[in-house]
Every structure is written in structure tokens, then in C-alpha cells.
C-alpha positions as CSV (number, residue, x, y, z in Angstrom):
1,X,0.0,0.0,0.0
2,X,1.4,3.4,-0.9
3,X,2.6,5.5,2.1
4,X,0.1,8.3,1.4
5,X,-2.9,6.0,1.4
6,X,-1.7,4.2,4.6
7,X,-1.3,7.6,6.3
8,X,-4.8,8.6,5.3
9,X,-6.1,5.4,6.7
10,X,-4.3,5.9,10.0
11,X,-5.6,9.5,10.4
12,X,-9.3,8.6,10.1
13,X,-11.4,9.5,13.0
14,X,-14.5,7.5,12.0
15,X,-15.3,4.3,13.8
16,X,-18.1,1.9,13.8
17,X,-18.1,0.7,17.4
18,X,-21.7,1.7,18.1
19,X,-22.9,-0.2,15.0
20,X,-21.0,-3.3,15.9
21,X,-22.3,-3.1,19.5
22,X,-25.8,-2.9,18.2
23,X,-25.6,-6.0,16.0
24,X,-28.0,-8.8,16.9
25,X,-26.9,-11.5,14.5
26,X,-24.2,-14.1,14.3
27,X,-21.0,-12.8,12.8
28,X,-17.9,-14.6,11.4
29,X,-14.7,-12.6,11.6
30,X,-12.0,-14.3,9.6
31,X,-8.6,-12.7,9.7
32,X,-5.1,-13.4,8.3
33,X,-2.4,-13.2,10.9
34,X,0.1,-11.8,8.4
35,X,-2.2,-9.0,7.4
36,X,-0.1,-5.8,7.2
37,X,-3.1,-3.6,6.4
38,X,-5.5,-4.5,9.2
39,X,-3.9,-5.9,12.4
40,X,-5.4,-8.9,14.1
41,X,-6.1,-6.8,17.2
42,X,-8.9,-5.1,15.1
43,X,-10.6,-8.5,14.7
44,X,-10.3,-9.0,18.5
45,X,-11.7,-5.5,19.0
46,X,-14.6,-6.0,16.7
47,X,-15.4,-9.4,18.2
48,X,-15.4,-7.9,21.7
49,X,-18.0,-5.3,20.7
50,X,-20.5,-7.7,19.1
51,X,-22.6,-9.1,22.0
52,X,-22.2,-12.8,22.1
53,X,-22.5,-13.3,18.4
54,X,-19.0,-13.0,17.0
55,X,-16.8,-16.0,16.0
56,X,-13.2,-15.2,15.0
57,X,-11.1,-17.4,12.8
58,X,-7.4,-16.7,12.4
59,X,-5.4,-17.8,9.4
60,X,-1.7,-18.2,10.1
61,X,0.7,-17.4,7.2
62,X,-2.2,-15.5,5.4
63,X,-2.3,-11.8,4.7
64,X,-5.1,-9.4,3.9
65,X,-6.8,-11.4,1.1
66,X,-7.8,-14.6,2.9
67,X,-10.4,-15.5,0.3
68,X,-7.6,-15.6,-2.3
69,X,-4.7,-16.8,-0.2
70,X,-6.5,-19.7,1.5
71,X,-9.7,-20.2,-0.6
72,X,-10.4,-23.8,0.3
73,X,-10.4,-23.1,4.1
74,X,-12.2,-19.8,3.7
75,X,-14.9,-21.2,1.5
76,X,-15.4,-24.2,3.7
77,X,-15.6,-22.1,6.8
78,X,-18.0,-19.6,5.3
79,X,-20.2,-22.4,4.0
80,X,-20.2,-24.1,7.4
81,X,-21.0,-20.8,9.1
82,X,-23.9,-20.1,6.7
83,X,-25.2,-23.6,7.2
84,X,-25.2,-23.2,10.9
85,X,-27.5,-20.2,10.8
């Protein structure tokens, strides 16, 4: 990611914590542990805000594009999550 874009992302003041805290639906939060764009602490943060409905799934050795980098696991997990609803 170009430095100027990264700086713009880091200087944002908008957050969606109140939206996440108001969710009343099951949520799957998949996250690549090698993601250099969005840190895994953000997945933890988002999961902590969603009351009792969030499930996190961490992908070691996977970056920002988990659907591309680990498509078999991602598709299987997403399918299983959807089937469980």
C-alpha cells in the first residue's frame, strides 16, 4: 500500500463501534495473521463489541486477502457458518 494511502487510513477518526455493539446477528470474523493492512487486534476489538454473536477465525501465514490466499479453508468455513444459521 502506498505510504500516502496508509497515512490517510491511520488518520481517520471514523469508527463503527456503536454499529458493531448494536448487532444482533451471528458474525464470522476471519482474519489473516500476516495482514499488514488491518492488524489482528482489530478482529479482536470487533469481536469484543458484538454481544455474544461473533466468532473469530485466524489464518496463520495468510495476509489481507484470505479468500484468495486460503480459498479452500475460507470457502469451507464460510459455508459451514452459513449452514449453521
